[in-house]
C-alpha positions in Angstrom: 26.4 0.9 -18.5 28.0 -1.7 -20.7 28.4 -5.5 -20.8 25.9 -8.0 -19.4 24.3 -7.9 -15.9 21.9 -10.2 -14.1 19.6 -8.2 -11.8 17.4 -9.8 -9.2 13.9 -8.5 -8.9 10.3 -9.4 -8.1 6.9 -9.4 -9.8 4.8 -6.5 -8.4 1.4 -7.7 -9.6 -1.7 -8.7 -7.7 -1.1 -12.4 -7.5 -0.3 -14.5 -4.4 2.9 -15.9 -5.9 5.0 -12.7 -6.0 7.6 -14.3 -8.1 11.3 -13.8 -7.9 12.8 -13.0 -11.3 16.2 -12.4 -12.9 16.6 -9.7 -15.5 19.4 -9.8 -18.0 20.6 -6.3 -19.0 22.9 -5.7 -22.0 24.3 -2.3 -22.6 21.7 -0.7 -20.4 18.7 -2.5 -22.0 16.7 -5.3 -20.4 16.8 -8.1 -22.9 15.6 -11.2 -21.0 13.5 -12.0 -17.9 13.1 -15.4 -16.3 11.8 -16.8 -13.1 14.5 -17.2 -10.5 15.4 -20.9 -10.4 17.0 -20.5 -6.9 13.9 -19.2 -5.2 12.0 -22.2 -3.7 8.5 -21.0 -4.6 9.1 -19.5 -8.0 11.3 -22.4 -9.1 12.3 -20.7 -12.3 8.8 -20.3 -13.8 6.8 -17.1 -14.5 3.1 -17.1 -15.7 1.9 -16.6 -19.3 1.2 -13.0 -18.5 4.4 -11.9 -16.9 6.5 -13.8 -19.5 5.7 -10.8 -21.6 6.6 -8.1 -19.0 9.7 -6.8 -20.7 7.9 -6.5 -24.0 5.2 -4.6 -22.1 7.7 -2.1 -20.6 8.9 -1.4 -24.2 5.5 -1.1 -25.8 4.8 1.6 -28.4 1.8 3.0 -26.4 3.9 3.5 -23.2 3.3 6.9 -21.5 6.7 8.6 -21.4 6.0 12.3 -20.6 3.6 14.4 -18.5 0.4 15.3 -20.3 -2.3 18.0 -20.0 -5.8 17.5 -21.3 -6.7 19.5 -24.4 -10.0 18.0 -25.4 -13.2 17.2 -23.6 -13.0 14.9 -20.6 -13.1 11.3 -21.7 -11.7 12.2 -25.2 -8.1 11.1 -24.4 -6.8 14.2 -26.1 -3.6 15.6 -24.5 -0.6 17.7 -25.1 2.9 17.1 -23.8 4.1 19.4 -21.0 7.1 19.5 -18.8 7.3 18.1 -15.3 7.7 21.7 -14.0 4.5 22.7 -15.7 2.7 19.6 -14.4 3.8 20.2 -10.8 3.0 23.9 -11.1 -0.6 23.2 -12.1 -1.1 20.4 -9.6 0.3 22.5 -6.8 -2.0 25.5 -7.6 -5.1 23.2 -7.8 -4.3 21.3 -4.7 -3.8 24.4 -2.6 -7.0 25.9 -3.9 -9.0 22.8 -3.1 -7.6 22.5 0.4 -8.3 26.2 1.0 -11.9 26.2 -0.3 -13.1 22.7 0.5 -10.6 21.2 3.0 -8.2 18.4 2.5 -10.9 15.7 2.6 -12.0 16.9 -0.8 -8.9 15.1 -2.1 -9.2 11.3 -2.7 -5.9 9.5 -3.3 -7.2 6.4 -5.1 -4.4 3.8 -4.9 -5.0 0.3 -6.4 -3.3 -3.0 -6.7 -1.4 -2.3 -9.9 1.7 -2.8 -7.8 1.8 -4.5 -4.4 5.1 -2.9 -3.4 5.9 -1.6 0.0 7.7 1.3 -1.5 5.9 2.1 -4.7 2.5 0.5 -4.2 -0.4 -0.3 -2.0 1.2 -2.5 0.7 3.1 0.5 2.1 0.3 3.0 1.0 2.8 4.9 -1.2 2.4 8.7 -0.8 0.5 8.5 2.5 2.9 10.9 4.3 2.2 13.5 1.6 -1.5 13.0 1.8 -1.6 13.1 5.6 0.1 16.6 5.5 -2.6 17.8 3.2 -5.4 16.2 5.3 -6.7 14.2 2.4 -9.3 11.6 2.8 -8.2 8.1 3.6 -8.6 5.4 1.0 -10.0 2.0 1.9 -8.6 -0.6 -0.6 -11.4 -3.1 -0.2 -11.8 -4.3 -3.7 -10.0 -7.7 -3.3 -10.2 -9.5 0.0 -11.8 -7.2 2.6 -14.8 -9.5 3.5 -12.7 -12.6 3.7 -10.0 -10.9 5.8 -12.7 -9.6 8.2 -14.4 -13.0 8.5 -11.2 -14.8 9.2 -10.0 -12.4 11.8 -13.3 -12.9 13.7 -12.7 -16.7 13.7 -8.9 -17.1 13.8 -7.8 -13.7 15.1 -5.9 -13.3 11.9 -6.4 -13.7 8.1 -3.1 -15.7 8.0 -3.2 -19.5 7.8 -1.0 -22.4 6.7 2.2 -22.1 4.7 1.1 -23.0 1.1 4.3 -25.1 0.7 2.8 -27.5 3.3 0.2 -28.5 0.7 2.8 -31.1 -0.3 2.1 -32.9 3.0 -1.7 -33.0 2.5 -3.9 -36.0 1.8 -7.1 -34.2 0.9 -7.0 -30.8 -0.8 -10.1 -28.6 -1.3 -9.5 -25.8 -3.8 -12.4 -23.7 -2.9 -13.3 -20.8 -5.1 -9.8 -20.6 -6.6 -8.5 -21.3 -10.0 -4.9 -22.2 -9.1 -3.6 -22.8 -12.6 -4.7 -19.3 -13.6 -4.3 -17.3 -10.4 -1.2 -18.5 -8.5 0.0 -21.5 -10.5 3.1 -22.1 -8.4 1.0 -23.7 -5.7 0.2 -26.5 -8.2 3.7 -27.9 -7.9 3.1 -28.5 -4.2 -0.3 -30.0 -4.9 1.3 -32.3 -7.5 3.8 -33.4 -4.8 0.9 -34.3 -2.6 -0.9 -36.2 -5.3 2.2 -38.2 -6.0 1.9 -39.3 -2.4 -1.8 -40.2 -2.8 -3.6 -37.0 -2.1 -7.1 -36.4 -3.5 -7.9 -33.0 -5.0 -11.4 -31.4 -5.2 -12.2 -28.1 -7.0 -15.3 -26.3 -5.6 -16.2 -23.6 -8.1 -19.3 -22.4 -10.0 -17.2 -22.7 -13.2 -15.3 -25.8 -14.5 -12.0 -24.0 -14.7 -8.6 -25.2 -15.9 -7.9 -26.2 -12.3 -11.2 -28.1 -12.1 -10.3 -30.0 -15.2 -7.1 -31.2 -13.5 -8.6 -32.0 -10.2 -9.9 -35.4 -9.2 -13.4 -34.0 -8.7 -15.3 -30.8 -9.4 -18.3 -29.6 -7.5 -20.2 -27.0 -9.4 -21.5 -24.9 -6.4 -24.2 -22.3 -6.8 -22.6 -18.9 -6.4 -22.8 -17.5 -2.9 -23.7 -20.7 -1.1 -20.2 -21.7 0.1 -21.1 -21.3 3.7 -23.9 -23.8 3.3 -21.6 -26.4 1.8 -19.2 -26.0 4.6 -21.9 -26.6 7.2 -23.1 -29.6 5.2 -19.7 -31.2 5.1 -19.3 -30.7 8.8 -22.7 -32.3 9.3 -21.3 -35.5 7.7 -18.2 -35.2 10.0 -20.5 -35.1 13.0 -22.6 -38.0 11.7 -19.4 -40.0 11.6 -18.3 -38.9 15.1 -15.1 -37.8 13.4 -14.7 -34.4 15.1 -11.5 -33.9 17.1 -12.8 -33.6 20.6 -9.4 -33.0 22.1 -8.7 -30.0 19.8 -12.2 -28.7 20.3 -11.9 -28.8 24.1 -8.4 -27.2 24.2 -8.4 -24.7 21.3 -11.9 -23.5 20.4 -14.8 -21.6 21.9 -18.5 -21.5 21.0 -18.5 -25.2 19.9 -21.9 -26.1 21.4 -23.8 -23.4 19.6 -21.9 -23.9 16.3 -22.6 -27.7 16.6 -26.3 -26.9 16.7 -25.9 -24.8 13.5 -24.2 -27.7 11.8 -27.0 -30.0 12.7 -29.5 -27.7 11.1 -27.7 -28.3 7.7 -28.2 -32.0 6.8 -26.9 -33.1 3.4 -30.3 -33.0 1.7 -30.9 -29.3 2.7 -27.4 -28.3 1.6 -27.9 -30.0 -1.8 -31.0 -27.9 -2.4 -29.2 -24.7 -1.4 -25.9 -25.3 -3.3 -27.1 -27.2 -6.4 -24.5 -30.0 -5.7 -26.1 -33.5 -5.7 -26.6 -34.9 -2.2 -24.5 -37.9 -2.9 -21.5 -35.7 -3.9 -21.9 -33.6 -0.7 -22.0 -36.8 1.4 -19.1 -38.4 -0.4 -16.8 -35.3 0.1 -18.0 -35.1 3.7 -16.9 -38.7 4.3 -13.5 -37.9 2.8 -13.2 -34.9 5.1 -14.2 -36.9 8.1 -11.6 -39.6 7.6 -8.7 -38.0 5.9 -5.9 -36.3 7.8 -4.4 -33.9 7.1 -6.8 -32.0 4.9 -5.8 -28.6 3.4 -8.2 -26.0 2.1 -7.2 -23.3 -0.3 -9.9 -20.5 -0.4 -9.3 -17.3 -2.3 -11.0 -14.1 -3.2 -13.8 -15.2 -5.6 -16.0 -16.9 -3.0 -16.0 -13.9 -0.6 -17.1 -11.3 -3.2 -20.7 -12.0 -2.1 -23.2 -10.5 0.4 -22.3 -13.4 2.7 -18.6 -13.5 1.8 -17.3 -12.8 5.3 -19.6 -15.4 6.9 -18.5 -18.0 4.3 -14.9 -17.6 5.1 -15.7 -17.8 8.8 -17.4 -21.1 8.4 -14.8 -22.5 6.0 -12.0 -21.6 8.4 -13.9 -23.4 11.2 -13.7 -26.7 9.3 -10.2 -27.5 10.4 -11.1 -26.4 13.9 -13.7 -29.2 14.0 -11.5 -31.8 12.3 -8.4 -30.8 14.2 -6.5 -30.2 11.0 -5.0 -27.0 12.3 -2.8 -29.1 14.5 -1.3 -31.2 11.6 1.4 -30.2 9.2 -0.3 -30.1 5.8 -3.7 -29.3 7.5 -5.7 -26.1 7.9 -6.6 -23.4 5.4 -4.6 -20.9 3.3 -6.3 -17.7 2.3 -3.5 -15.1 2.5 -0.1 -15.1 4.2 0.0 -11.3 4.5 -0.7 -11.4 8.3 2.5 -13.4 8.7 4.4 -10.4 7.4 5.6 -8.0 10.2 7.3 -5.2 8.4 7.3 -1.7 10.1 4.9 0.1 7.8 4.9 3.6 9.3 2.3 5.6 7.4 3.0 8.6 9.7 -0.6 9.2 10.8 0.8 11.6 13.3 1.2 14.1 10.4 -2.6 14.4 10.2 -3.8 17.7 11.8 -7.2 16.1 12.6 -9.1 12.8 11.9 -10.3 12.5 8.3 -13.0 10.4 6.6 -12.4 7.2 4.7 -13.6 6.7 1.2 -14.2 3.2 -0.2 -12.5 1.9 -3.3 -15.6 0.0 -4.6 -17.9 3.0 -4.0 -16.1 5.4 -6.4 -19.3 6.0 -8.4 -21.3 7.4 -5.4 -18.5 8.8 -3.2 -16.9 10.9 -5.9 -19.8 13.3 -5.6 -18.1 15.0 -2.6 -14.6 14.9 -4.1 -12.8 17.8 -5.9 -9.5 16.1 -6.6 -9.3 12.4 -7.7 -5.7 11.2 -7.7 -5.5 7.8 -9.3 -2.4 5.6 -9.1 -1.8 1.9 -9.7 -5.5 1.7 -10.5 -7.9 1.8 -13.4 -11.3 2.4 -11.8 -13.2 2.8 -15.1 -12.0 -0.7 -16.0 -12.0 -2.4 -12.6 -14.6 -0.9 -10.3 -18.3 -1.5 -9.9 -20.8 0.6 -11.8 -18.4 1.9 -14.4 -21.0 3.9 -16.2 -21.7 6.0 -13.1 -17.9 6.4 -12.6 -17.6 7.8 -16.1 -20.4 10.3 -15.3 -18.5 11.5 -12.3 -15.2 11.8 -14.1 -16.9 14.1 -16.7 -17.5 16.8 -14.1 -15.6 20.0 -14.8 -15.2 20.7 -11.1 -13.3 17.5 -10.5 -9.6 17.8 -11.0 -8.3 14.3 -12.0 -4.6 13.3 -11.9 -3.6 9.8 -13.1 -0.2 8.3 -12.7 0.1 5.5 -15.3 2.1 3.4 -17.7 -0.5 3.3 -20.5 -3.5 5.2 -21.9 -6.2 3.3 -20.0 -9.9 4.2 -20.0 -9.3 6.1 -16.7 -6.4 8.1 -18.3 -8.9 9.4 -20.9 -10.7 11.3 -18.2 -7.6 12.9 -16.6 -6.7 16.5 -16.5 -3.0 15.8 -15.9 -1.3 12.5 -16.7 2.0 11.6 -15.0 4.2 8.9 -16.5 5.1 6.2 -14.0 8.0 3.8 -13.9 7.5 0.0 -14.2 9.1 -2.6 -12.1 12.4 -3.0 -13.9 12.9 0.8 -13.5 12.8 1.3 -9.7 13.5 -0.2 -6.3 10.8 -2.0 -4.3 10.3 -4.4 -1.4 7.7 -7.1 -1.7 6.1 -9.9 0.4 3.9 -12.5 -1.3 0.4 -13.1 0.0 0.7 -16.7 -1.1 4.1 -17.7 0.4 6.5 -17.0 3.3 9.2 -14.9 1.6 10.3 -11.3 1.4 11.7 -10.2 -2.0 13.8 -7.3 -3.1 13.4 -5.7 -6.6 16.6 -4.0 -7.7 16.3 -1.3 -10.4 17.6 -2.9 -13.6 17.5 -0.1 -16.1 17.0 3.6 -16.3 13.4 4.8 -16.8 12.4 5.6 -20.3 11.5 9.1 -21.3 10.6 11.2 -18.2 8.9 8.4 -16.2 9.3 8.8 -12.4 8.7 6.3 -9.6 5.8 6.8 -7.2 8.2 7.7 -4.4 10.1 10.2 -6.5 6.9 11.8 -7.8 5.7 12.6 -4.3 9.2 13.8 -3.3 9.2 16.3 -6.1 5.6 17.4 -5.5 6.3 17.9 -1.8 9.3 20.1 -2.7 7.3 22.0 -5.3 4.7 22.8 -2.6 7.3 23.9 -0.1 6.7 21.2 2.4 9.4 20.9 5.0 8.6 17.6 6.8 11.8 15.6 6.6 10.2 12.2 6.2 8.7 13.3 2.9 12.2 13.2 1.4 13.4 9.8 2.6 15.1 7.9 -0.2 13.9 4.5 -1.4 16.7 2.7 0.4 16.0 4.6 3.6 12.3 3.7 3.3 13.3 0.0 2.8 15.6 0.1 5.8 12.7 1.5 7.9 10.4 -1.3 6.9 12.8 -3.9 8.2 13.1 -2.4 11.7 9.9 -3.8 13.3 12.0 -6.1 15.6 9.6 -9.0 15.0 11.4 -12.4 15.3 10.3 -13.4 11.8 12.6 -10.7 10.4 15.7 -11.6 12.5 18.8 -11.7 10.2 17.0 -10.2 7.2 18.7 -7.0 6.3 18.5 -4.8 3.2 22.0 -5.6 2.3 21.2 -9.3 2.3 18.0 -8.9 0.3 19.8 -6.8 -2.3 22.5 -9.4 -2.6 20.3 -12.6 -2.6 17.0 -11.2 -3.9 14.8 -13.0 -1.4 14.7 -14.4 2.1 12.3 -16.8 3.8 10.9 -15.2 6.9 11.9 -17.0 10.1 9.1 -19.5 10.4 9.7 -23.2 11.0 9.4 -25.9 8.4 6.8 -27.3 8.5 4.9 -24.4 9.9 1.7 -25.1 11.8 0.7 -21.7 13.0 -2.2 -22.7 15.3 -1.2 -26.0 16.6 -0.9 -24.5 20.1 -3.5 -21.7 19.9 -4.8 -18.8 18.0 -4.1 -15.0 18.1 -7.5 -14.2 19.7 -8.1 -12.7 23.1 -8.8 -16.2 24.5 -6.2 -18.0 22.4 -8.9 -20.1 20.9 -10.6 -20.4 17.5 -14.0 -18.6 17.8 -16.8 -20.5 16.0 -19.4 -18.3 14.5 -22.3 -17.8 17.0 -25.5 -19.6 16.1 -28.6 -17.7 15.6 -26.8 -14.6 14.2 -27.7 -13.5 10.7 -24.1 -13.8 9.4 -23.9 -17.5 10.1 -26.5 -18.7 7.5 -26.2 -15.8 5.1 -24.8 -17.8 2.3 -26.9 -16.3 -0.4 -27.3 -12.7 -1.5 -30.4 -10.9 -0.2 -31.1 -9.7 -3.7 -31.0 -13.2 -5.3 -34.5 -14.4 -6.4 -36.0 -17.1 -4.3 -36.6 -20.5 -5.9 -39.7 -20.2 -8.2 -39.7 -16.4 -8.0 -39.7 -14.7 -11.4 -37.1 -12.0 -12.1 -36.2 -9.8 -15.1 -32.6 -10.8 -14.4 -32.6 -14.5 -13.6 -29.0 -15.4 -14.4 -26.1 -15.0 -12.0 -23.0 -13.6 -13.6 -19.6 -14.4 -12.2 -16.5 -12.8 -13.5 -13.4 -14.9 -12.8 -9.8 -13.9 -13.4 -8.6 -14.1 -17.0 -5.8 -16.4 -18.0 -4.2 -13.6 -20.1 -4.8 -10.4 -18.2 -4.2 -9.6 -14.5 -7.1 -7.4 -13.5 -6.7 -4.8 -16.3 -2.9 -5.0 -16.5 -1.8 -6.4 -19.9 -5.3 -5.5 -21.2 -3.6 -3.6 -24.1 -0.8 -6.1 -24.9 -1.3 -7.1 -28.5 -0.2 -10.8 -28.1 -2.2 -11.4 -25.0 -5.2 -9.7 -26.7 -4.7 -12.1 -29.6 -4.7 -15.1 -27.3 -7.7 -13.9 -25.4 -9.7 -13.6 -28.6 -13.1 -11.9 -28.5 -14.9 -11.6 -25.2 -17.1 -14.6 -24.5 -19.8 -15.5 -22.0 -20.3 -19.1 -21.0 -23.9 -20.1 -21.1 -25.4 -23.5 -20.1 -27.1 -25.3 -22.9 -30.5 -25.2 -21.1 -30.3 -21.4 -20.7 -29.1 -20.9 -24.3 -32.0 -23.0 -25.6 -34.5 -21.1 -23.6 -33.3 -17.8 -25.1 -32.6 -19.1 -28.6 -28.9 -18.3 -28.4 -26.5 -19.8 -30.8 -22.9 -20.7 -30.2 -20.6 -17.8 -31.3 -23.4 -15.3 -31.5 -22.9 -11.8 -30.3 -25.2 -11.0 -27.3 -26.0 -8.2 -24.9 -25.5 -9.1 -21.2 -27.6 -6.5 -19.4 -29.4 -5.3 -16.3 -30.7 -2.0 -15.0 -27.1 -0.7 -14.6 -25.9 -1.2 -18.1 -24.7 -3.8 -20.6 -21.7 -5.3 -22.3 -21.3 -7.3 -25.4 -19.8 -10.8 -25.7 -20.0 -13.9 -27.9 -21.9 -16.9 -26.6 -20.0 -20.0 -25.7 -22.5 -22.7 -25.0 -21.0 -25.0 -22.5 -21.7 -27.3 -19.5 -18.7 -25.6 -17.7 -21.4 -23.6 -16.0 -24.6 -24.9 -14.5 -28.1 -23.7 -15.5 -28.8 -20.3 -14.1 -25.1 -19.3 -14.0 -23.2 -17.4 -16.7 -19.5 -16.5 -16.6 -17.1 -14.1 -18.4 -13.5 -13.2 -17.5 -12.7 -9.8 -16.0 -9.8 -7.6 -17.0 -10.6 -6.2 -20.5 -10.2 -2.5 -21.1 -13.6 -1.1 -21.9 -12.4 0.9 -24.8 -10.8 -2.2 -26.4 -14.0 -4.2 -25.9 -17.0 -4.4 -28.3 -19.5 -1.7 -27.4 -16.9 0.1 -25.2 -17.9 -1.7 -22.0 -16.7 -4.6 -19.9 -18.6 -6.6 -17.3 -18.3 -3.9 -14.6 -21.0 -2.0 -16.5 -23.5 -4.4 -15.0 -22.0 -4.6 -11.5 -23.8 -2.5 -8.9 -22.2 -0.9 -5.9 -22.9 -3.1 -2.9 -21.1 -4.2 0.3 -20.5 -7.7 1.5 -21.5 -8.6 5.1 -18.1 -7.7 6.6 -15.2 -5.4 5.9 -17.1 -3.4 3.3 -16.0 -6.0 0.8 -17.3 -5.9 -2.8 -20.2 -7.9 -4.2 -18.9 -8.6 -7.8 -20.5 -12.0 -7.9 -24.0 -11.0 -6.6 -24.7 -9.9 -10.1 -28.0 -10.7 -11.8 -28.4 -10.3 -15.6 -30.3 -11.3 -18.7 -28.8 -12.2 -22.0 -30.4 -11.1 -25.3 -29.2 -11.2 -28.9 -27.2 -8.1 -29.8 
């Protein structure tokens, strides 16, 4: 390859924006990457993290060859081997495990390191291979499971409004979302709305970058979002501002839900949420009298014991106000349910039903596993109860294979490491969960060393094991063609040839798109209000949270928002982004710091019965008394003390969807 090429691609990372990018290739080497200026959502801009993506692909610590463990598990000591040797050893071990323990003793643990439909979690890469072995299913519940489950109970789908329609809104509630850090392209549409007079409110336990830029910030007590939603609706009812016509024509269960709202007057909600009563009332008045109102709610607020219930009630707000009928009104959580690709995971290849293992329960569920196959994931750095996960990974009877780009903490425990391609080095098909576009990622350069794509790795392994099922050997382009054959009207006219030529295509939805103006995808065609009297309606606080006035050895609620410099643990080893992130810090309210004798900049232990991590105190009113915050995403081994915040996160399920409870996390802080 010689000369200069411009190759169209897409960001694979766990962000709603799924940017379209352009890679400049000179003499076979990628030398420049920029956001695609022609794509309406990306608009030419990438985030601070992905701006360093090319540098990351060429990093000195990139894994380039298969490796076999030579030292103790956890030591990170390996020797280079050939692919033939790696596949030989893997084949022998997998056959032995299936023969002695059954296929369910294998856990394919696939994460959100890439959201590709070919190489990553959206298409469940490798599922055909695992089905033939009878491996356990993997439930990827770590991000949005509770919210998805709650929304489907209310709306019949987790999909909502087109985020581009925020430009049409007059009141915007950014609820549990830090837009400028996690999905900053939406901000352009919010700014368009503000230029036309819109008012923006950030509802978040932490005064984030986004909260600084909003017109108002409400510092809500973690886990009480459902109560605030009910309180705001209480004001709407007091103003007789409900949309009676929409309620009559497009909802069910209104009488009971109305009674639940009336049980949450502003004063009670203020006590529950920690937000002053006058602020709750003021926002309720805005909500009552401003059409259209748009709500943006994302993953942080549903990582609680009552996370599914909270999303149910929040999604009900535009059902009461009638905002679902207005362009620029409604709620946006995820657009994934608007994507209708033909994802055929070939479950017919299973000889019998198999169990499902849960991503956030790795520490406890690994006990019954004999092969742990990790790809696009870093459970030691990203999953709850990381100390218990480490203990499981030390087991000599657990065969651990990790497909990776870099020597993460999880790689250190592997028996075999397989080098994986990065996004510029393979084909993939993507759909954003924060916009209405499909995107194609064309391979721009040859993989370095002996790195293989996920699809090619499973093709080679299947051949090595003598598997004859034809679908195991479908090429990437064949797999992509299959994805586009669902026949859904939203895909009409979108072909692989078109995507490869243009890089992206908007799915066939109208502009503006009001998905529920005429009804909802529920059996009755109506929005289903949460039934009153059920436990999941008022469960807006964690069951394990101390009651007011009750003493506790761990009185502080720890929240772990997304980092501005890392994306989950991706980029956690990038030298420049590590420099920008500086030392890990924990935000502590002045009152809590004074009560503990903590000094600004002082190294402290954040601890509970599960473990501890170290951080430097930042005394700040960005968090309320009783709440402390530290960003997620650091590699434990690159953190002081060798641990990150997941050392103090216990395994627990939310109320719906087996979602995680990362923010139902109670700690104490002591000088280190």
